[in-house]
N, C-alpha and C positions, 0 to 999 in steps of 0.2 A: 322638589319641595321648596316652599318658601324659605328665604334666607334666615328670617327670625326663628323659625321652627328648627332649622338646622343648628343654629347657635344653641337653641334649648337642648337639642339631642346631644351636642358636644358636652354641655353642662351635665347632663344626666350620666354620660359615660364617665366623667370625672368623679361624680358621686359614687358610681358603682365601684370604681377603682379604690376610692377611699374606704368604702365599706369592706371590700376585700382585705385591705391592708390592716384594718382594725380587727378583722376577724381571724388573722393569721395567728396560730397558737404560739405562745411564748413558753419555753421550758423553764420552770422554776429553778432557782439556784440549788435547791436541795436535791434536785434530780440530775444536776449536771456533774460530770466527773471532774475531780480536782485537776487543774492544769498547772503544771510547774511553771514558774516564771522563766521567761527567756533569759539567756545570759546577757550580761551587759556588753555593749559594743566596744567598751574600753577594756574588757578582760583579755588577759594574755593567754597564750597557748598553755602556759604552766598551770592555769586554773582548771583545765579540762583533764579528764582521765586519760592517762597515757600520753598526754601532750599532743592529742590528735585534734586537728582543726575540723570543725563541722561545717558543711555548706549552709549558707544563709538560705532561709525559707521565708517567702511572703505569704504562704498559705495560712488562713485563719484556723484556729483550733476548731475542731469538729466535735460535737457532743455525740456520743454513741446513742443517746436517746432522742436526737432530733427527729421530728416527724417529716417525712419526705413530702414535697409539694405535689399535690395531686391536680394536674392541669385539667384533666377531664371533668373532675368534680367541680372545679372552679368555673369551667365553661358552662356546666349544667346550671350552677347556681346563678350566674349572670343571665342565662337564658330565662330562668324563672323570674328574675327581677324585671327584665324587659317585657316578658309576657304579662306581668302584673300591671306595669304601666300602660302598656298598649291595650289592655282590657278595661281601662277606665271608662265608665259610662259617660256618653255625651247626649245631652238633651239641649237643643239649641233653638231659640226663637229669634226671628229677624223681621224687620219692617222696611219696606221700600217706599220712599217719598221723593217728590220733585224738589226743586230748589226753592219753592214757596212753602214747602211743608205739606203739600197735598198728597194723600196716598196714591200709589201707582199700582193699579191692578194688572194682573197677568204679566208681571215682570218675571224674567227667568233668573233663578238663583242657582248658579253652578257651584256645587260644594265638593271639596276634596277632604275626606277624613284622613288624618295622619295616623293610620293604624297598622303600618309596617315600619320596620326598622331601617331597611336599606333603600337607597334612592332608586334602584333598578327593580324593586319588587312591585311597584304600582300600588297606589292607594285606592280605597273605595270612592267611587264617583257618584254623586247624586244630583239630580235636577229636580228643582221645586219651582212651583208657580205661586205667585202672590195672589191673595184674594182681593175682594173689593175694598178691604181696609188696608191693603198693602202688606199683609201678614203672611209669613210662611214659617215652617218649622222643620227640623231634621233631627234624627236620632241615629246613634251608632256607638262607636267606642274608639279610643285612641288617645294620643297626646293632646290632640286639638284638631282644628279644622280651618280651611281657607274657604272664603265665600266671595263670589263676584257676581254682581247683578247686572242685567242688561234688558233692553227692550227696544224694538224697532220704533223709530220716531224720537228716541232719546239718545243723549250722549252719555257715555260712561266717563266718570271724573274720578278724582282720587278717593272721594267718599263712597264710590261704588264697590270698593274692595275692602276686605278685612281679614285679619288673622287672629285666631282666638285659641288661647292655650287652656287646657283642662288639667294639666299636670304641672305641679310646681317644679321649675327648673327648665320647662320647655318655652319659657317666656312669661311675660307678666300675665297673671291669671285673668281670663275674661270669660267668666262662666255666665252665659245668658240663658239660664234654664227657667226663667219666669216669663210666662206668656204676657203678663202685664208690664213687663219692663224688657222689651226686645232690643236687640242691637239695631241700630238705624243705619240704612243705606240710602244714598241719594243719587238720583239721576237728573240730568239737565234736559229739559224738553226742547225739541227743535222749534224753531220759529216758523213763520209763514214762508215756506220754501217755494221756489219756482223751478222749472225744468231747466237744467243746465247741461252743457256738453263737457264731459270730464275726459281728459286725455292724460295718459302717463307713458313717457318714453324715456329711454336712455340713448343718447346720440353722441357718437364719436365725432370730435372736432380736431381740425389741424392745430399744430403748435406754433405756426408762423403768422397767425392773425388772419388767415384766409376765412371769410365769413360763412357761416352756416345760418340759413334762414328756415323758419318754421311757420306753418299755418296752424293757428290754434283752433281752427274749426274742424279741420280734417286730420291734423297730426302729420301731414306731409312736410318733408324737408326739401330744400332747394340750394343750389350753389350759385344762384343769381338773386338779384334784389326782387324777392317776391315773398309774400306771406305777411305775417304780423310781427314777428320778432327776429332779431339778428343777434347771433352770438359769435364772439371773437375771443381767441385765447393766444397768448404769447408765453410760451414755457421754454425755459433754458435749463433743461436737465440732461444735457449731452454728457455722457460718461458717468452719470450717476446710477448706482445700482438700482434696478427697478423695484426691488422689495425692501430697500433700506429706508432709513429715516434721515437721510442727508438733505438738509435744506438747499433749495435752489430758488432762483427768481422766477415768478410766474405772475400773470395777471389775466383777468377776464373782463370783457365788457359786454353788457346786455343793452341792446337798443330796440325801442319800440318803433317800427317803421310807420311814419305818419301819425304817431300818437305819443304817449308818454307813460311813465311808471313812477311809483313812489313806494317807499318801504311800508309794509303792513306791520304796524307797531301796536295795535290794539289788543293783541293776545289771540288765543286759540279760537275764541268765539266772536272775533271781529269779522263780520261778513258783509257789511254795507260799504261799498267803494265810495271814496270821497268824490265830490263833484269837481274839485279843482286841486291845484298843487302838484301837477304832474310834470316830470322832467323827461327829456328825450331818451336819456340813457343813465346807467349806473355802472361803476367800475369797481372791480375787486382787485386790490393790489396786495401781493404776498411776497415781499422781498425776502431773500435768504437771511437777512440780518434781523428780521423781526422776532422778538422774543417769544411770541405766541404763534410761531410759524406752523402751518399745516398744509398738507397736500390737497386738502378739500375744504370748501366753505359752503355754507347753506344760507340762503336768503329767502324772504317771503315778501311778495309785492302785490299791489293793486295795479292793474293796467287799464288805460283808456285807449282803445284801438282807434284807427283812423276812420273806421265806418260807424263809430258811435257806440260800439259794443263795450261793455266792461267785463274784466277778467281778473281773477286772482290766481297767482301761481306760487308753487313751492319749488325753488330752484337750488340745485346743488352742482357746483363744479368740482370735478375730481381730476386734478392735474397729474396725479400719478398713475401708474398702471396703464389702462387702456386709453386714458386721457379722453374723458367724455363728460357731458353734463346730463343730469337727470332732471326731468321736469314733470310736475303734476299740475295741470291747468283746469280751472272751472270757469267756463265762459257762459254768460247769459246772452243768448242770441237775439233778445228783444232790445233793439237800440234804445239807449237812455235808462234801461232798468239796471240798477246798481246792486240789487239783492244777489249775493253770491254764496248763499248758504246751500250746501249740497245735500240732497236726499237721494240716495241710490235708487229708491223706488220711482223717482221722476227723471232718471237719467235719460238724456237724448243721445241716441247713437250717432256717432260721427259719420259724416257724409263720405 
């Protein structure tokens, strides 16, 4: 279940406990037996009958008319309250648009109704499709619902997901039950994509700087100077517990053989590789004294290869554990073409 809705559930539990406390019967004073005052702690034994000392007691006085607590009845009461909340009717209307505000038809809306109390019980799942106006609807019952929209040829972004509460206490109420005022979801349309070679690999590297080379067209690795990129790492974690968080000195160097690289800083949807500004290599330094020390670092780069091809890579060096780097590369095999936006439907199988 979504985190916000779990917070709402916790709030509802507190409300239920408060209602139980307020409903606990209180015995009127007129029905309570008279309770004699306790003797003063300063009284001497001569004030007690026969000069006999009585043992001290910390037990509170008990009324003979007190009503015993009925745990089973309280459980039944709480169950009825929960069932009442979970039976709240839900009617929901949504609309899917692109980043220009145009309706998106045939988008998939994946809906989860929060209609059970426990995380392991499973909620009702619904799949709806948007019509030509981008509209869809759903109905059910529960505390609220979670919606996520998607479509091939589009990117899901933050505005593609939403949580909606229909019971006060499960979150800020967001009741979209009017078809003329639907909740709006947004998708980002892909650009004019070209066929790309996509490769993902996890590759173990030595700790002493011995080079590992990789071909970004085939995904093959080599121990000699061959391929497109070369990765070297120097890690000094001798005697360091493998699963601890004890800092140690390490660094990593990424070199483009006969080409260059530069950081990809334009954001998630920056897909056009620059024409210039490439450097032969980049180095990641992580001394043990660094305040923000970590055993892993991620980078994103544009690459210009020696044969004129352009590539973008997501690179992560993991200096702990198995000591490896993870790489996902997107290569345009047409020399000089800098468009690196990836469409899985146009993926070129590696050779």
